MARBA-765834 format. One record per residue (C-alpha): residue number from 1; residue in three letters; x, y, z. Coordinates in steps of 0.5 Angstrom, whole numbers, m for minus. Last residue first. Layout:
NUM,ala,X,Y,Z
...
***
This chain:
843,pro,m146,116,m32
842,tyr,m145,109,m35
841,cys,m147,102,m33
840,thr,m146,97,m39
839,asn,m151,94,m44
838,asp,m148,97,m50
837,ala,m154,101,m51
836,asp,m153,104,m44
835,cys,m155,102,m37
834,val,m156,108,m33
833,tyr,m152,112,m28
832,gly,m154,118,m25
831,glu,m152,117,m18
830,asp,m159,115,m15
829,thr,m159,110,m22
828,arg,m153,106,m19
827,cys,m154,101,m24
826,asp,m158,94,m25
825,asp,m165,98,m25
824,asp,m163,102,m31
823,thr,m164,95,m35
822,glu,m160,89,m37
821,cys,m153,91,m34
820,gly,m146,89,m34
819,asp,m141,93,m30
818,leu,m135,97,m34
817,cys,m128,95,m35
816,ile,m123,100,m37
815,ala,m120,101,m44
814,tyr,m115,107,m46
813,glu,m110,108,m52
812,ser,m115,106,m58
811,asp,m120,110,m55
810,phe,m126,110,m50
809,ala,m125,102,m50
808,phe,m131,99,m46
807,cys,m129,92,m43
806,leu,m135,88,m40
805,ala,m136,86,m33
804,asp,m140,80,m32
803,gly,m135,76,m28
802,pro,m128,79,m28
801,cys,m126,83,m34
800,thr,m121,81,m39
799,gly,m114,84,m42
798,gly,m114,86,m50
797,gly,m109,91,m50
796,ser,m113,96,m45
795,cys,m117,92,m40
794,ser,m116,97,m34
793,gln,m119,95,m28
792,thr,m126,98,m24
791,cys,m129,100,m18
790,tyr,m133,107,m19
789,gly,m133,113,m15
788,gly,m139,117,m13
787,pro,m139,120,m19
786,phe,m135,117,m25
785,phe,m132,123,m29
784,val,m125,122,m26
783,thr,m126,118,m20
782,glu,m123,111,m22
781,cys,m122,107,m16
780,tyr,m118,101,m17
779,leu,m119,93,m18
778,ala,m115,87,m17
777,ala,m115,88,m9
776,asp,m123,88,m9
775,cys,m125,96,m8
774,asp,m126,100,m2
773,ala,m119,101,m1
772,ser,m118,104,m8
771,asp,m121,110,m6
770,val,m128,113,m4
769,cys,m132,108,m8
768,ala,m138,106,m11
767,ala,m139,99,m14
766,gly,m138,99,m22
765,val,m134,92,m22
764,ala,m135,88,m15
763,gly,m130,88,m9
762,asp,m136,90,m4
761,gly,m131,94,0
760,thr,m125,92,4
759,gly,m120,92,m2
758,glu,m113,90,0
757,val,m108,96,m1
756,glu,m102,95,m6
755,glu,m98,102,m4
754,gly,m99,108,m8
753,asp,m97,109,m15
752,phe,m96,116,m17
751,ser,m99,122,m19
750,ala,m96,129,m20
749,ala,m99,135,m18
748,val,m104,141,m21
747,val,m108,144,m16
746,phe,m115,148,m18
745,asn,m118,155,m19
744,thr,m124,156,m24
743,asn,m124,163,m21
742,ser,m128,166,m27
741,thr,m133,163,m31
740,ala,m133,168,m37
739,gln,m140,170,m40
738,gly,m142,172,m47
737,pro,m145,165,m49
736,val,m145,160,m44
735,val,m140,155,m42
734,met,m142,150,m36
733,val,m136,147,m32
732,leu,m136,140,m31
731,glu,m134,137,m24
730,pro,m128,133,m22
729,gln,m128,129,m15
728,gln,m122,126,m14
727,phe,m117,131,m18
726,ile,m120,137,m15
725,pro,m124,143,m17
724,tyr,m122,142,m23
723,val,m118,137,m25
722,gly,m110,136,m24
721,val,m104,132,m27
720,gly,m97,133,m26
719,glu,m92,128,m29
718,asn,m91,121,m29
717,glu,m94,119,m36
716,glu,m91,124,m40
715,leu,m92,131,m42
714,glu,m86,132,m47
713,gly,m82,139,m48
712,asp,m76,136,m44
711,asp,m78,141,m38
710,asp,m77,136,m33
709,asp,m84,137,m30
708,asp,m88,138,m36
707,thr,m95,139,m33
706,leu,m102,137,m34
705,gly,m108,141,m33
704,val,m115,139,m34
703,val,m122,143,m34
702,leu,m128,138,m36
701,tyr,m133,142,m40
700,asn,m140,142,m41
699,gly,m143,146,m47
698,ile,m143,153,m51
697,asn,m137,154,m55
696,leu,m131,156,m52
695,asn,m128,163,m54
694,phe,m122,163,m49
693,leu,m119,159,m44
692,lys,m116,164,m40
691,tyr,m110,162,m35
690,ala,m106,165,m29
689,tyr,m100,161,m27
688,asp,m97,167,m24
687,asp,m96,169,m31
686,val,m88,169,m31
685,glu,m90,162,m27
684,ser,m93,159,m33
683,thr,m99,158,m37
682,val,m100,154,m43
681,val,m107,154,m47
680,ala,m111,149,m49
679,arg,m118,149,m53
678,glu,m124,145,m55
677,val,m120,139,m53
676,thr,m126,133,m55
675,phe,m127,128,m50
674,glu,m132,122,m51
673,gly,m138,121,m47
672,asn,m142,119,m53
671,asp,m146,126,m52
670,glu,m139,130,m52
669,val,m136,132,m46
668,lys,m132,138,m48
667,leu,m125,138,m46
666,ala,m122,145,m44
665,gly,m114,144,m43
664,val,m109,147,m39
663,val,m102,146,m40
662,val,m98,148,m34
661,gln,m91,151,m35
660,arg,m85,152,m30
659,thr,m85,146,m26
658,ala,m78,144,m24
657,ile,m79,140,m18
656,val,m86,138,m17
655,thr,m87,132,m13
654,asp,m80,132,m10
653,gly,m77,125,m9
652,ser,m71,129,m13
651,tyr,m66,128,m19
650,arg,m61,133,m20
649,val,m57,133,m27
648,lys,m51,137,m28
647,ser,m48,138,m35
646,glu,m40,139,m34
645,thr,m35,142,m39
644,ile,m28,140,m37
643,thr,m21,143,m40
642,gly,m16,138,m40
641,gly,m12,138,m47
640,gly,m18,141,m51
639,trp,m23,137,m49
638,val,m26,133,m43
637,ala,m34,133,m43
636,thr,m37,131,m36
635,val,m44,129,m35
634,ser,m46,130,m28
633,phe,m49,126,m22
632,gln,m54,128,m17
631,gly,m59,124,m12
630,glu,m66,124,m9
629,asp,m70,118,m8
628,asp,m78,118,m9
627,trp,m78,113,m15
626,ala,m86,112,m13
625,asp,m85,104,m14
624,asp,m87,102,m7
623,gly,m82,99,m2
622,gly,m82,105,3
621,ser,m77,109,0
620,ala,m76,108,m8
619,thr,m70,107,m12
618,arg,m68,110,m19
617,glu,m64,107,m25
616,ile,m63,113,m29
615,asp,m64,113,m36
614,leu,m60,117,m41
613,asp,m61,120,m48
612,phe,m55,124,m50
611,gln,m54,130,m55
610,val,m49,132,m60
609,ala,m48,139,m63
608,gly,m44,143,m68
607,glu,m42,150,m69
606,ser,m35,147,m71
605,ala,m35,140,m71
604,ile,m36,135,m65
603,asn,m32,129,m65
602,val,m34,124,m60
601,val,m31,119,m55
600,val,m35,115,m50
599,pro,m34,114,m43
598,asn,m35,106,m41
597,asp,m35,104,m33
596,val,m40,109,m30
595,asp,m44,109,m36
594,leu,m45,111,m44
593,met,m46,105,m48
592,gly,m43,107,m55
591,phe,m42,113,m60
590,pro,m49,111,m63
589,thr,m52,112,m55
588,asp,m54,107,m51
587,gly,m55,111,m44
586,arg,m53,109,m37
585,val,m54,112,m30
584,gln,m54,109,m23
583,gly,m47,108,m22
582,arg,m46,116,m23
581,arg,m50,117,m17
580,pro,m44,120,m13
579,gly,m42,124,m18
578,ser,m38,123,m25
577,leu,m41,120,m32
576,ser,m36,121,m38
575,val,m36,124,m45
574,thr,m29,125,m48
573,val,m29,130,m53
572,glu,m25,131,m60
571,val,m25,138,m63
570,asp,m27,141,m69
569,thr,m25,148,m70
568,gly,m28,155,m70
567,gly,m32,155,m63
566,leu,m39,155,m61
565,asn,m38,147,m60
564,lys,m45,145,m57
563,phe,m46,139,m51
562,gly,m52,135,m49
561,val,m56,132,m44
560,arg,m63,129,m44
559,val,m66,125,m38
558,asp,m70,119,m36
557,asp,m73,116,m30
556,asp,m78,121,m28
555,gly,m83,119,m22
554,arg,m81,124,m17
553,gly,m78,130,m21
552,val,m71,131,m25
551,arg,m67,138,m25
550,val,m62,139,m31
549,ser,m57,144,m31
548,ala,m52,146,m36
547,pro,m57,145,m42
546,ala,m53,145,m47
545,ala,m46,144,m44
544,val,m41,149,m48
543,ile,m35,147,m52
542,leu,m31,152,m55
541,pro,m26,150,m60
540,glu,m20,155,m62
539,asp,m20,159,m68
538,ala,m23,165,m65
537,arg,m18,165,m59
536,gly,m14,172,m60
535,asp,m18,174,m53
534,leu,m22,179,m57
533,thr,m24,173,m62
532,leu,m26,169,m56
531,leu,m30,175,m54
530,ala,m34,176,m60
529,lys,m35,169,m61
528,ala,m38,168,m55
527,ala,m43,174,m55
526,asp,m45,172,m62
525,val,m49,178,m66
524,leu,m54,176,m71
523,gly,m52,178,m78
522,ala,m48,183,m82
521,gly,m53,188,m82
520,cys,m60,187,m83
519,pro,m61,188,m91
518,lys,m68,186,m93
517,asp,m72,179,m93
516,cys,m67,178,m87
515,asp,m67,170,m85
514,val,m61,170,m81
513,asp,m55,165,m82
512,pro,m50,171,m82
511,asp,m48,170,m75
510,ala,m44,176,m72
509,thr,m36,175,m71
508,ser,m34,180,m76
507,thr,m39,185,m75
506,leu,m38,185,m68
505,leu,m31,185,m68
504,gly,m31,191,m73
503,leu,m36,195,m70
502,ala,m32,194,m63
501,glu,m25,196,m66
500,glu,m28,202,m70
499,gln,m32,204,m63
498,thr,m25,204,m59
497,leu,m23,198,m54
496,asp,m19,202,m49
495,pro,m22,198,m43
494,ser,m21,191,m46
493,gln,m24,185,m42
492,ser,m29,189,m39
491,lys,m30,193,m45
490,leu,m32,187,m49
489,leu,m37,185,m43
488,met,m40,192,m43
487,ala,m41,192,m51
486,leu,m44,186,m50
485,gly,m49,189,m46
484,ala,m50,195,m51
483,val,m51,189,m56
482,his,m57,186,m52
481,pro,m59,194,m51
480,ala,m60,195,m58
479,ala,m65,189,m59
478,met,m70,192,m54
477,ser,m71,198,m57
476,thr,m71,195,m64
475,gly,m78,193,m61
474,gln,m81,188,m57
473,tyr,m83,188,m50
472,tyr,m85,182,m45
471,glu,m85,184,m37
470,ala,m81,184,m31
469,ser,m83,185,m24
468,ser,m83,192,m19
467,lys,m85,196,m25
466,val,m81,194,m31
465,thr,m75,189,m32
464,ser,m74,185,m38
463,leu,m77,179,m42
462,val,m76,180,m50
461,gly,m82,178,m53
460,asp,m84,172,m57
459,ala,m91,171,m55
458,his,m91,166,m49
457,gly,m93,159,m48
456,asp,m86,156,m49
455,gly,m88,154,m56
454,asp,m81,156,m59
453,gln,m84,160,m65
452,asp,m90,164,m60
451,val,m92,169,m65
450,thr,m95,176,m66
449,gln,m90,178,m60
448,asp,m84,179,m65
447,gly,m78,180,m61
446,gly,m72,184,m61
445,pro,m66,179,m61
444,ala,m60,182,m64
443,ala,m58,185,m71
442,val,m52,188,m74
441,asp,m49,194,m78
440,val,m55,197,m80
439,val,m54,203,m85
438,thr,m54,199,m91
437,gly,m62,198,m90
436,his,m67,196,m85
435,asn,m72,198,m80
434,ser,m75,193,m76
433,tyr,m83,192,m76
432,pro,m83,185,m79
431,ala,m78,182,m74
430,arg,m72,180,m79
429,tyr,m71,173,m78
428,his,m68,168,m73
427,gln,m67,161,m77
426,pro,m71,155,m76
425,gln,m78,158,m77
424,gln,m83,152,m77
423,pro,m80,148,m71
422,gly,m78,155,m68
421,val,m73,161,m68
420,asn,m74,167,m65
419,gly,m75,174,m68
418,leu,m70,179,m70
417,ala,m69,187,m69
416,ala,m64,191,m72
415,val,m58,195,m69
414,thr,m54,201,m71
413,ile,m47,202,m68
412,ala,m46,209,m69
411,gly,m40,212,m73
410,pro,m44,216,m78
409,ala,m51,218,m75
408,asn,m56,214,m79
407,ala,m60,210,m73
406,pro,m59,217,m69
405,thr,m64,219,m73
404,ser,m68,216,m78
403,glu,m69,216,m86
402,ser,m62,212,m86
401,ala,m66,206,m83
400,asp,m70,204,m89
399,arg,m77,202,m87
398,asp,m81,198,m83
397,glu,m82,203,m78
396,asn,m79,200,m72
395,gly,m72,204,m71
394,ala,m65,202,m72
393,ala,m64,202,m65
392,val,m57,206,m63
391,ile,m50,203,m59
390,val,m45,208,m58
389,leu,m38,205,m55
388,ala,m35,211,m51
387,gly,m28,213,m52
386,ala,m29,221,m52
385,asp,m28,221,m59
384,ile,m34,216,m60
383,ala,m38,221,m55
382,ala,m36,227,m59
381,ala,m38,223,m65
380,val,m45,222,m62
379,ala,m46,229,m60
378,glu,m44,231,m67
377,asn,m49,227,m71
376,met,m55,229,m66
375,ser,m53,236,m67
374,lys,m53,235,m75
373,ser,m59,231,m75
372,thr,m62,227,m80
371,gly,m70,226,m81
370,thr,m75,221,m78
369,gly,m75,219,m71
368,gly,m71,215,m66
367,leu,m70,212,m59
366,ser,m66,206,m56
365,met,m60,210,m55
364,asn,m55,206,m51
363,ile,m48,209,m49
362,val,m42,205,m47
361,asp,m36,207,m43
360,ala,m40,213,m39
359,pro,m36,218,m36
358,gln,m37,218,m28
357,glu,m36,225,m25
356,asn,m42,227,m29
355,val,m43,235,m29
354,ser,m48,237,m25
353,val,m55,239,m28
352,gly,m59,245,m31
351,asp,m54,247,m37
350,val,m49,241,m39
349,asn,m42,241,m38
348,glu,m39,235,m41
347,gly,m37,228,m37
346,ile,m39,223,m43
345,ser,m46,222,m41
344,trp,m47,229,m40
343,leu,m46,230,m48
342,val,m51,224,m49
341,gly,m56,227,m45
340,ser,m55,234,m49
339,ala,m56,231,m55
338,ile,m63,228,m52
337,asp,m65,234,m49
336,phe,m64,238,m56
335,leu,m67,233,m60
334,ser,m73,234,m56
333,gly,m77,228,m52
332,gly,m83,223,m53
331,gly,m90,224,m52
330,lys,m90,225,m44
329,gly,m82,224,m42
328,leu,m76,222,m46
327,val,m69,225,m44
326,arg,m67,222,m37
325,val,m60,219,m37
324,gly,m60,214,m32
323,leu,m53,211,m31
322,ile,m51,204,m31
321,lys,m46,200,m27
320,gly,m42,194,m29
319,leu,m43,186,m27
318,trp,m47,181,m29
317,thr,m47,183,m36
316,val,m53,181,m41
315,gly,m58,181,m35
314,ser,m62,176,m32
313,val,m69,176,m30
312,leu,m73,175,m23
311,ser,m69,173,m17
310,ala,m64,167,m16
309,asn,m59,172,m15
308,asn,m55,170,m21
307,thr,m56,177,m25
306,lys,m58,184,m22
305,ala,m60,187,m29
304,ala,m55,190,m33
303,met,m56,191,m41
302,thr,m63,187,m41
301,gly,m65,191,m35
300,ala,m63,197,m37
299,val,m67,197,m43
298,his,m73,195,m39
297,ser,m72,201,m34
296,gly,m71,206,m40
295,his,m78,203,m42
294,his,m82,204,m36
293,ser,m88,204,m40
292,his,m92,208,m36
291,cys,m100,209,m36
290,asp,m103,213,m31
289,ala,m104,219,m36
288,gly,m105,215,m42
287,cys,m101,210,m47
286,thr,m95,213,m48
285,gln,m95,216,m41
284,asp,m87,217,m41
283,gly,m86,214,m34
282,val,m84,216,m28
281,asp,m77,213,m29
280,glu,m73,217,m23
279,phe,m67,221,m26
278,asp,m67,226,m21
277,met,m61,230,m22
276,asp,m65,236,m25
275,arg,m68,239,m31
274,gly,m75,241,m31
273,asp,m80,241,m26
272,gly,m87,237,m23
271,asp,m85,230,m25
270,val,m89,230,m32
269,ala,m82,231,m36
268,val,m86,233,m42
267,asp,m90,238,m39
266,glu,m84,241,m35
265,asp,m80,242,m41
264,asp,m73,242,m40
263,ile,m72,234,m40
262,leu,m65,233,m38
261,asp,m66,229,m32
260,ala,m59,226,m29
259,gly,m56,220,m27
258,gly,m53,216,m22
257,ala,m49,209,m21
256,ile,m55,204,m21
255,arg,m53,197,m21
254,leu,m55,196,m14
253,asp,m62,198,m15
252,leu,m63,195,m22
251,asp,m66,188,m20
250,pro,m70,190,m14
249,his,m73,196,m17
248,gln,m72,202,m13
247,arg,m68,206,m17
246,leu,m73,205,m23
245,leu,m69,208,m29
244,gly,m70,214,m33
243,thr,m74,215,m40
242,asp,m68,214,m45
241,val,m61,215,m45
240,val,m58,209,m41
239,ala,m51,210,m40
238,ala,m46,205,m39
237,val,m40,204,m34
236,val,m35,199,m34
235,asp,m31,199,m27
234,asp,m36,194,m24
233,ser,m33,189,m29
232,gly,m36,184,m34
231,val,m39,176,m33
230,thr,m33,174,m37
229,leu,m30,168,m41
228,asp,m35,163,m38
227,trp,m41,169,m39
226,ala,m39,168,m46
225,gly,m41,161,m47
224,glu,m48,163,m44
223,leu,m49,169,m48
222,asn,m49,165,m54
221,met,m53,170,m58
220,ala,m60,166,m59
219,gln,m59,163,m52
218,tyr,m60,170,m49
217,his,m66,172,m53
216,trp,m69,166,m50
215,gln,m70,169,m44
214,phe,m76,165,m41
213,pro,m71,160,m38
212,tyr,m68,166,m34
211,phe,m75,167,m31
210,asp,m73,165,m24
209,asp,m65,167,m24
208,asn,m60,162,m23
207,pro,m56,164,m28
206,thr,m51,159,m32
205,arg,m44,160,m31
204,gln,m42,153,m29
203,ala,m37,152,m24
202,thr,m30,150,m26
201,leu,m26,144,m25
200,val,m19,145,m23
199,leu,m14,141,m26
198,asn,m8,138,m22
197,asp,m2,139,m26
196,glu,1,133,m29
195,val,7,128,m27
194,tyr,7,122,m31
193,arg,9,114,m31
192,phe,14,117,m26
191,ala,22,116,m26
190,gly,23,119,m33
189,thr,27,124,m30
188,glu,25,129,m35
187,asn,18,129,m32
186,leu,20,131,m25
185,arg,23,137,m28
184,asp,17,139,m32
183,arg,13,139,m26
182,ala,17,142,m21
181,val,18,148,m26
180,asp,10,149,m27
179,thr,9,149,m20
178,leu,14,154,m19
177,ala,10,158,m24
176,arg,4,157,m21
175,ser,6,159,m14
174,val,8,155,m8
173,leu,4,152,m3
172,arg,6,156,4
171,gly,10,152,9
170,lys,15,158,11
169,glu,20,154,7
168,asp,16,153,1
167,arg,11,148,0
166,leu,10,143,m6
165,lys,4,138,m5
164,leu,4,132,m9
163,leu,m3,128,m10
162,cys,m2,120,m11
161,met,m4,116,m17
160,arg,m5,109,m19
159,asp,m4,104,m13
158,gly,m10,106,m10
157,ala,m12,113,m10
156,cys,m7,117,m6
155,leu,m7,123,m2
154,pro,m2,127,3
153,ala,4,126,m2
152,ser,9,131,1
151,val,15,135,m2
150,ser,18,141,2
149,leu,22,146,m3
148,pro,29,147,m2
147,ser,30,142,m6
146,leu,26,140,m12
145,leu,30,134,m14
144,pro,32,131,m7
143,ala,24,131,m5
142,ala,22,128,m12
141,gly,25,121,m11
140,ala,23,120,m3
139,val,16,123,m4
138,ile,15,118,m10
137,asp,18,112,m6
136,glu,14,114,0
135,arg,7,114,m3
134,thr,9,107,m6
133,gln,12,104,m13
132,gly,11,97,m15
131,pro,9,99,m22
130,ala,10,106,m24
129,leu,5,111,m20
128,gly,2,117,m24
127,val,4,123,m20
126,ile,m1,129,m20
125,leu,2,136,m18
124,glu,0,141,m13
123,gly,3,148,m11
122,pro,m2,152,m15
121,arg,m8,149,m17
120,thr,m10,149,m25
119,val,m14,152,m29
118,arg,m14,151,m37
117,gly,m20,155,m40
116,arg,m25,158,m37
115,ser,m30,152,m36
114,pro,m35,151,m41
113,thr,m42,155,m40
112,ala,m49,153,m44
111,gly,m55,154,m41
110,his,m62,152,m44
109,gly,m62,149,m50
108,gln,m63,151,m58
107,val,m59,146,m62
106,pro,m53,146,m67
105,ala,m53,141,m72
104,ala,m50,134,m71
103,val,m55,130,m68
102,pro,m55,125,m62
101,his,m62,122,m62
100,lys,m69,123,m60
99,ala,m71,128,m65
98,pro,m71,135,m62
97,arg,m77,138,m57
96,thr,m78,145,m59
95,ala,m85,145,m61
94,thr,m87,139,m56
93,leu,m90,144,m51
92,leu,m96,147,m55
91,gly,m94,145,m62
90,his,m101,144,m64
89,glu,m101,137,m66
88,arg,m97,135,m60
87,thr,m101,139,m55
86,tyr,m107,136,m57
85,arg,m105,129,m57
84,arg,m103,130,m49
83,leu,m110,133,m48
82,ala,m113,127,m51
81,ala,m109,122,m47
80,trp,m110,126,m41
79,ala,m118,126,m42
78,pro,m118,119,m45
77,his,m115,116,m39
76,thr,m108,113,m41
75,ala,m103,115,m36
74,arg,m109,114,m30
73,ala,m110,107,m33
72,ala,m102,106,m33
71,pro,m102,109,m26
70,asp,m107,104,m23
69,gln,m107,105,m15
68,val,m107,113,m16
67,val,m104,117,m11
66,his,m104,125,m11
65,ala,m98,128,m9
64,ser,m95,132,m3
63,thr,m88,133,m1
62,ala,m86,139,m6
61,pro,m92,143,m3
60,pro,m97,143,m9
59,leu,m98,148,m15
58,glu,m104,152,m16
57,ile,m107,154,m23
56,leu,m111,160,m23
55,gly,m117,161,m26
54,thr,m121,163,m33
53,ile,m126,160,m37
52,his,m129,163,m43
51,gly,m136,164,m47
50,arg,m138,164,m54
49,glu,m143,168,m58
48,pro,m140,175,m56
47,asp,m133,173,m58
46,glu,m128,176,m54
45,cys,m121,178,m57
44,ala,m117,179,m51
43,pro,m115,172,m52
42,asp,m112,173,m59
41,ala,m111,167,m63
40,glu,m118,164,m65
39,tyr,m122,170,m64
38,asp,m117,174,m68
37,cys,m120,181,m68
36,pro,m120,185,m74
35,val,m114,190,m75
34,leu,m114,198,m76
33,ile,m118,200,m70
32,ala,m117,195,m65
31,ala,m110,195,m67
30,leu,m109,202,m66
29,leu,m112,201,m59
28,gln,m107,195,m57
27,asp,m101,199,m60
26,cys,m103,205,m55
25,gly,m104,200,m49
24,thr,m99,195,m50
23,leu,m92,197,m52
22,gly,m87,195,m57
21,leu,m83,201,m55
20,leu,m81,204,m62
19,val,m88,204,m65
18,ser,m91,208,m59
17,leu,m85,212,m58
16,ala,m85,215,m65
15,leu,m79,219,m63
14,leu,m80,226,m67
13,gly,m87,225,m67
12,arg,m92,222,m72
11,gly,m93,215,m68
10,val,m93,220,m62
9,his,m99,224,m64
8,leu,m103,218,m66
7,cys,m102,215,m60
6,val,m104,221,m56
5,arg,m110,223,m60
4,leu,m112,216,m59
3,asn,m111,216,m51
2,asn,m115,223,m52
1,met,m121,220,m56
***
């Protein structure tokens, strides 16, 4: 009852944190009172008349794999086939899979970063050789024209071109300005086919953080394109006016520049004292004495978590410093403390704490309450006058934001929250809780944890830093820091940018194509367009890779890459293959054959996109068909007079190279031997691969796992598979009412062809076997759902069976040979096989 009182108090209070933060504890408590359990959608709602299966998926070391002698039979086994069909029908993975051909509309994808415009190498020029010209000829022709510079041609490519290097009298490569002069002078002579700059192909700026692929909210605002323009500056300081910061969090520690605790009331502070310089995020106890949201740390992580450090999550800005301004504690925070926190952030004197020596360039307030406040308005105005960009949350009461402070503060940039897109939701939409109205300026991703629009297996919250890891939250509290992080990027490019200028920039470049049933500002903020406009390049094209990096595992030989144009002008793009394995790649596209000898040219409209499906000609080590070679290539797009954008593809012999999601299914074994998928869920590395198959009807189940190793939204034939407890000897799990069968852990690994093995056993269909070596050379050993193994072969597609064996079709995709029989005595009765009505031995 105490927790209930806390929840209700917070819901009515000045800062309504239980609503604004989008947290679990209180929300779940209130939901249990106000909303009936949804047994079919909510794993936490347990039906006492049904049972559950829980466990962990384990992934094998990169070099291990299950070996199956007949991969075609394995791929079409009724258990795998049923689970694949279920995932398609229910959109578990394929929800974000686009049509398999180039499209002319924007697409959602991982990673997207172009090069930083036209970058060249000073002191270097490429000279095209005229017929008959040699390396010595071009040096002799160029040296007199460029005296007193020294000229050399250390590298040539056949009789087509040579690289010139220009050095001063001290042997140093000359400046870019002198290189430009030399280029123009040589071109003016007409003695060479061409003379051009040696362009630099820049690295793609897509973070390598573990959980970045789950941060859909960054792709939504085109951050990848923005990151290639800037990743921020450590000269920019942002204040997070909130619950404080977790100073030891591995993704925040190096970003923190300092802070202060402005909470005067010790009972609210829950840290044993009043105002001081200790801004540690000890929590707000919104859901009980031992339950802390770490809300400020979650907000700070969205703004500026350590990025591209191969760990946890990414932040909007890769550089920059944050101040922890602690103003919220148990039950919220007082208006005076919050206003004091804003004033402290800009360096003004505030009683009880030292003066801030690092005035904030950006201030984020993901908080709010009912009413209008002169003191809050005054604090916001002071911050704006001091040159800070002030970003505030619109609030989460699904009402007009003009009724809430500081959302209604004149001059503040007020942010509403949007949900994700998916096959049934093509537009980002106003989150059901988000406040709205004319005081809202822009919208940003805030999440909607009631749905999984993109089908990644996670409710569409915003993933950011809490405790020592990361969690999903939702709310306008989560939307505002996306804009605050973008404001940090803008300040890194234009330190003197004012609030009025920033507001105009954000609203003029926002994407208005959002589904807002009530006013939610100018639209979804667009980071790339805002930065392009700030640089005076709004009308220029901006080509980004989507995705910028693709990993392909053992056994896969297809890959999809694409490019998007985020800019305001159509552009012609030449797409070609490069890299050491480019000769092993080809794709038949509507624009022509794309291979090592044939680039394709395509026009990408403003805000349009194209995609290419490519085939990799893979080889095998050891002479088998496992396709366990390794290599890499790039698909490059050259546009805008020499700018290069690259999508890198790496393929490997590793069993599991990019497994981030596993589909786990509970397949009920029916009386006729068929498999019915009762329920399937998606688990991932974010959940440590824990799963819960909830509310299952009474019966026996085969628990199966399949992986999407190449992250293309499809469960394909050569990708990972696993069965509880082990692939070779599956066991059925009995489900009883009101109980959970726990620790149902098993390994999911890829399964590949093995070497041809001559049988040494009886060789007959139906014989017991441990592996295929126990069967005739024409047969393989089927172990799934066949106790003791079963020598057989595929007869799908009208194939015949040897001897007296009969072809038995489990469904339209899977048929195998079964041993013929007259009575049970003809079968392996000691292992549970009987002679079925169709005269075949079957367990």
